[in-house]
PyMOL CGO cylinders between C-alpha atoms (Angstrom):
from pymol import cmd
from pymol.cgo import CYLINDER

trace = [
    CYLINDER, -32.45, 18.82, -7.25, -34.39, 18.82, -3.98, 0.3, 1, 1, 1, 1, 1, 1,
    CYLINDER, -34.39, 18.82, -3.98, -32.20, 17.76, -1.04, 0.3, 1, 1, 1, 1, 1, 1,
    CYLINDER, -32.20, 17.76, -1.04, -35.26, 17.28, 1.22, 0.3, 1, 1, 1, 1, 1, 1,
    CYLINDER, -35.26, 17.28, 1.22, -36.55, 14.21, -0.66, 0.3, 1, 1, 1, 1, 1, 1,
    CYLINDER, -36.55, 14.21, -0.66, -35.17, 10.92, 0.71, 0.3, 1, 1, 1, 1, 1, 1,
    CYLINDER, -35.17, 10.92, 0.71, -33.28, 8.81, -1.82, 0.3, 1, 1, 1, 1, 1, 1,
    CYLINDER, -33.28, 8.81, -1.82, -33.67, 5.03, -2.08, 0.3, 1, 1, 1, 1, 1, 1,
    CYLINDER, -33.67, 5.03, -2.08, -30.78, 3.13, -0.49, 0.3, 1, 1, 1, 1, 1, 1,
    CYLINDER, -30.78, 3.13, -0.49, -29.63, -0.44, -0.93, 0.3, 1, 1, 1, 1, 1, 1,
    CYLINDER, -29.63, -0.44, -0.93, -28.40, -0.64, 2.65, 0.3, 1, 1, 1, 1, 1, 1,
    CYLINDER, -28.40, -0.64, 2.65, -30.70, -2.45, 5.06, 0.3, 1, 1, 1, 1, 1, 1,
    CYLINDER, -30.70, -2.45, 5.06, -29.69, -0.39, 8.12, 0.3, 1, 1, 1, 1, 1, 1,
    CYLINDER, -29.69, -0.39, 8.12, -30.28, 3.06, 6.61, 0.3, 1, 1, 1, 1, 1, 1,
    CYLINDER, -30.28, 3.06, 6.61, -33.88, 4.09, 6.16, 0.3, 1, 1, 1, 1, 1, 1,
    CYLINDER, -33.88, 4.09, 6.16, -34.73, 7.26, 4.21, 0.3, 1, 1, 1, 1, 1, 1,
    CYLINDER, -34.73, 7.26, 4.21, -37.18, 8.17, 6.99, 0.3, 1, 1, 1, 1, 1, 1,
    CYLINDER, -37.18, 8.17, 6.99, -34.53, 8.19, 9.74, 0.3, 1, 1, 1, 1, 1, 1,
    CYLINDER, -34.53, 8.19, 9.74, -31.63, 9.94, 7.97, 0.3, 1, 1, 1, 1, 1, 1,
    CYLINDER, -31.63, 9.94, 7.97, -33.27, 13.30, 7.38, 0.3, 1, 1, 1, 1, 1, 1,
    CYLINDER, -33.27, 13.30, 7.38, -35.49, 15.88, 9.04, 0.3, 1, 1, 1, 1, 1, 1,
    CYLINDER, -35.49, 15.88, 9.04, -38.29, 15.93, 6.48, 0.3, 1, 1, 1, 1, 1, 1,
    CYLINDER, -38.29, 15.93, 6.48, -40.78, 14.09, 8.68, 0.3, 1, 1, 1, 1, 1, 1,
    CYLINDER, -40.78, 14.09, 8.68, -39.79, 15.75, 11.99, 0.3, 1, 1, 1, 1, 1, 1,
    CYLINDER, -39.79, 15.75, 11.99, -41.96, 18.49, 13.48, 0.3, 1, 1, 1, 1, 1, 1,
    CYLINDER, -41.96, 18.49, 13.48, -41.43, 20.93, 16.31, 0.3, 1, 1, 1, 1, 1, 1,
    CYLINDER, -41.43, 20.93, 16.31, -43.59, 19.44, 19.07, 0.3, 1, 1, 1, 1, 1, 1,
    CYLINDER, -43.59, 19.44, 19.07, -43.77, 22.51, 21.32, 0.3, 1, 1, 1, 1, 1, 1,
    CYLINDER, -43.77, 22.51, 21.32, -47.18, 24.03, 21.99, 0.3, 1, 1, 1, 1, 1, 1,
    CYLINDER, -47.18, 24.03, 21.99, -49.14, 26.38, 24.21, 0.3, 1, 1, 1, 1, 1, 1,
    CYLINDER, -49.14, 26.38, 24.21, -52.69, 25.36, 25.12, 0.3, 1, 1, 1, 1, 1, 1,
    CYLINDER, -52.69, 25.36, 25.12, -55.47, 26.93, 27.18, 0.3, 1, 1, 1, 1, 1, 1,
    CYLINDER, -55.47, 26.93, 27.18, -57.47, 23.83, 28.01, 0.3, 1, 1, 1, 1, 1, 1,
    CYLINDER, -57.47, 23.83, 28.01, -60.05, 25.17, 30.48, 0.3, 1, 1, 1, 1, 1, 1,
    CYLINDER, -60.05, 25.17, 30.48, -61.01, 28.53, 31.95, 0.3, 1, 1, 1, 1, 1, 1,
    CYLINDER, -61.01, 28.53, 31.95, -63.95, 29.74, 34.06, 0.3, 1, 1, 1, 1, 1, 1,
    CYLINDER, -63.95, 29.74, 34.06, -65.12, 33.15, 35.18, 0.3, 1, 1, 1, 1, 1, 1,
    CYLINDER, -65.12, 33.15, 35.18, -67.82, 33.43, 37.84, 0.3, 1, 1, 1, 1, 1, 1,
    CYLINDER, -67.82, 33.43, 37.84, -69.43, 36.02, 40.04, 0.3, 1, 1, 1, 1, 1, 1,
    CYLINDER, -69.43, 36.02, 40.04, -71.43, 35.35, 43.21, 0.3, 1, 1, 1, 1, 1, 1,
    CYLINDER, -71.43, 35.35, 43.21, -73.90, 38.03, 44.24, 0.3, 1, 1, 1, 1, 1, 1,
    CYLINDER, -73.90, 38.03, 44.24, -73.45, 38.71, 47.95, 0.3, 1, 1, 1, 1, 1, 1,
    CYLINDER, -73.45, 38.71, 47.95, -75.66, 41.76, 48.50, 0.3, 1, 1, 1, 1, 1, 1,
    CYLINDER, -75.66, 41.76, 48.50, -78.14, 40.39, 51.06, 0.3, 1, 1, 1, 1, 1, 1,
    CYLINDER, -78.14, 40.39, 51.06, -80.64, 43.22, 50.54, 0.3, 1, 1, 1, 1, 1, 1,
    CYLINDER, -80.64, 43.22, 50.54, -80.75, 42.56, 46.78, 0.3, 1, 1, 1, 1, 1, 1,
    CYLINDER, -80.75, 42.56, 46.78, -81.04, 38.80, 47.34, 0.3, 1, 1, 1, 1, 1, 1,
    CYLINDER, -81.04, 38.80, 47.34, -83.92, 39.20, 49.82, 0.3, 1, 1, 1, 1, 1, 1,
    CYLINDER, -83.92, 39.20, 49.82, -85.82, 41.41, 47.37, 0.3, 1, 1, 1, 1, 1, 1,
    CYLINDER, -85.82, 41.41, 47.37, -85.81, 38.75, 44.69, 0.3, 1, 1, 1, 1, 1, 1,
    CYLINDER, -85.81, 38.75, 44.69, -86.35, 35.90, 47.18, 0.3, 1, 1, 1, 1, 1, 1,
    CYLINDER, -86.35, 35.90, 47.18, -83.06, 34.01, 46.83, 0.3, 1, 1, 1, 1, 1, 1,
    CYLINDER, -83.06, 34.01, 46.83, -80.41, 32.82, 49.26, 0.3, 1, 1, 1, 1, 1, 1,
    CYLINDER, -80.41, 32.82, 49.26, -77.56, 32.88, 46.74, 0.3, 1, 1, 1, 1, 1, 1,
    CYLINDER, -77.56, 32.88, 46.74, -77.02, 33.59, 43.06, 0.3, 1, 1, 1, 1, 1, 1,
    CYLINDER, -77.02, 33.59, 43.06, -73.95, 32.71, 40.98, 0.3, 1, 1, 1, 1, 1, 1,
    CYLINDER, -73.95, 32.71, 40.98, -73.41, 33.57, 37.32, 0.3, 1, 1, 1, 1, 1, 1,
    CYLINDER, -73.41, 33.57, 37.32, -70.62, 31.78, 35.42, 0.3, 1, 1, 1, 1, 1, 1,
    CYLINDER, -70.62, 31.78, 35.42, -69.15, 31.25, 31.96, 0.3, 1, 1, 1, 1, 1, 1,
    CYLINDER, -69.15, 31.25, 31.96, -66.54, 28.64, 31.11, 0.3, 1, 1, 1, 1, 1, 1,
    CYLINDER, -66.54, 28.64, 31.11, -64.91, 27.07, 28.08, 0.3, 1, 1, 1, 1, 1, 1,
    CYLINDER, -64.91, 27.07, 28.08, -62.88, 24.05, 27.00, 0.3, 1, 1, 1, 1, 1, 1,
    CYLINDER, -62.88, 24.05, 27.00, -60.10, 23.93, 24.38, 0.3, 1, 1, 1, 1, 1, 1,
    CYLINDER, -60.10, 23.93, 24.38, -60.04, 27.69, 24.05, 0.3, 1, 1, 1, 1, 1, 1,
    CYLINDER, -60.04, 27.69, 24.05, -56.61, 28.22, 22.51, 0.3, 1, 1, 1, 1, 1, 1,
    CYLINDER, -56.61, 28.22, 22.51, -53.89, 26.15, 20.83, 0.3, 1, 1, 1, 1, 1, 1,
    CYLINDER, -53.89, 26.15, 20.83, -50.69, 27.60, 19.39, 0.3, 1, 1, 1, 1, 1, 1,
    CYLINDER, -50.69, 27.60, 19.39, -48.37, 25.11, 17.69, 0.3, 1, 1, 1, 1, 1, 1,
    CYLINDER, -48.37, 25.11, 17.69, -46.40, 24.47, 14.50, 0.3, 1, 1, 1, 1, 1, 1,
    CYLINDER, -46.40, 24.47, 14.50, -47.68, 20.89, 14.32, 0.3, 1, 1, 1, 1, 1, 1,
    CYLINDER, -47.68, 20.89, 14.32, -49.81, 19.99, 11.27, 0.3, 1, 1, 1, 1, 1, 1,
    CYLINDER, -49.81, 19.99, 11.27, -52.68, 18.77, 13.49, 0.3, 1, 1, 1, 1, 1, 1,
    CYLINDER, -52.68, 18.77, 13.49, -53.82, 18.54, 17.09, 0.3, 1, 1, 1, 1, 1, 1,
    CYLINDER, -53.82, 18.54, 17.09, -52.08, 15.44, 18.47, 0.3, 1, 1, 1, 1, 1, 1,
    CYLINDER, -52.08, 15.44, 18.47, -54.47, 15.19, 21.40, 0.3, 1, 1, 1, 1, 1, 1,
    CYLINDER, -54.47, 15.19, 21.40, -57.31, 14.22, 19.05, 0.3, 1, 1, 1, 1, 1, 1,
    CYLINDER, -57.31, 14.22, 19.05, -55.19, 11.98, 16.80, 0.3, 1, 1, 1, 1, 1, 1,
    CYLINDER, -55.19, 11.98, 16.80, -56.09, 8.29, 16.90, 0.3, 1, 1, 1, 1, 1, 1,
    CYLINDER, -56.09, 8.29, 16.90, -53.36, 7.10, 14.55, 0.3, 1, 1, 1, 1, 1, 1,
    CYLINDER, -53.36, 7.10, 14.55, -55.18, 7.61, 11.26, 0.3, 1, 1, 1, 1, 1, 1,
    CYLINDER, -55.18, 7.61, 11.26, -57.19, 10.06, 9.25, 0.3, 1, 1, 1, 1, 1, 1,
    CYLINDER, -57.19, 10.06, 9.25, -60.35, 9.27, 11.23, 0.3, 1, 1, 1, 1, 1, 1,
    CYLINDER, -60.35, 9.27, 11.23, -59.74, 11.71, 14.10, 0.3, 1, 1, 1, 1, 1, 1,
    CYLINDER, -59.74, 11.71, 14.10, -62.06, 14.65, 14.59, 0.3, 1, 1, 1, 1, 1, 1,
    CYLINDER, -62.06, 14.65, 14.59, -60.51, 17.99, 15.52, 0.3, 1, 1, 1, 1, 1, 1,
    CYLINDER, -60.51, 17.99, 15.52, -60.70, 19.01, 19.16, 0.3, 1, 1, 1, 1, 1, 1,
    CYLINDER, -60.70, 19.01, 19.16, -63.92, 20.96, 19.62, 0.3, 1, 1, 1, 1, 1, 1,
    CYLINDER, -63.92, 20.96, 19.62, -64.21, 24.26, 21.45, 0.3, 1, 1, 1, 1, 1, 1,
    CYLINDER, -64.21, 24.26, 21.45, -67.04, 24.43, 23.96, 0.3, 1, 1, 1, 1, 1, 1,
    CYLINDER, -67.04, 24.43, 23.96, -68.52, 27.42, 25.77, 0.3, 1, 1, 1, 1, 1, 1,
    CYLINDER, -68.52, 27.42, 25.77, -70.98, 27.21, 28.68, 0.3, 1, 1, 1, 1, 1, 1,
    CYLINDER, -70.98, 27.21, 28.68, -73.02, 29.93, 30.35, 0.3, 1, 1, 1, 1, 1, 1,
    CYLINDER, -73.02, 29.93, 30.35, -74.75, 29.12, 33.60, 0.3, 1, 1, 1, 1, 1, 1,
    CYLINDER, -74.75, 29.12, 33.60, -76.69, 30.39, 36.54, 0.3, 1, 1, 1, 1, 1, 1,
    CYLINDER, -76.69, 30.39, 36.54, -76.70, 28.68, 39.96, 0.3, 1, 1, 1, 1, 1, 1,
    CYLINDER, -76.70, 28.68, 39.96, -79.67, 29.64, 42.16, 0.3, 1, 1, 1, 1, 1, 1,
    CYLINDER, -79.67, 29.64, 42.16, -80.29, 28.69, 45.77, 0.3, 1, 1, 1, 1, 1, 1,
    CYLINDER, -80.29, 28.69, 45.77, -83.76, 29.37, 47.19, 0.3, 1, 1, 1, 1, 1, 1,
]
cmd.load_cgo(trace, "trace")
């Protein structure tokens, strides 16, 4: 006999979904939502040689890490099975000032 399965009850007050822990999940999580690394070149001699005032190189990302015991990502859940998973995104960029 499986004690985790709710049994039907004739009582109106008691619901099989509220008397057990079968449908409860640990809601704790750790998330790295956004991070950016950048470097600005400040060597004036180097910048004058290539004809620029400033140069910045950067890389960033969204939704980089999620650690949880939940069955899905609740941030992307819309209340049904139609939710897409949260997408990871990486960007690489260069900011130039002439």
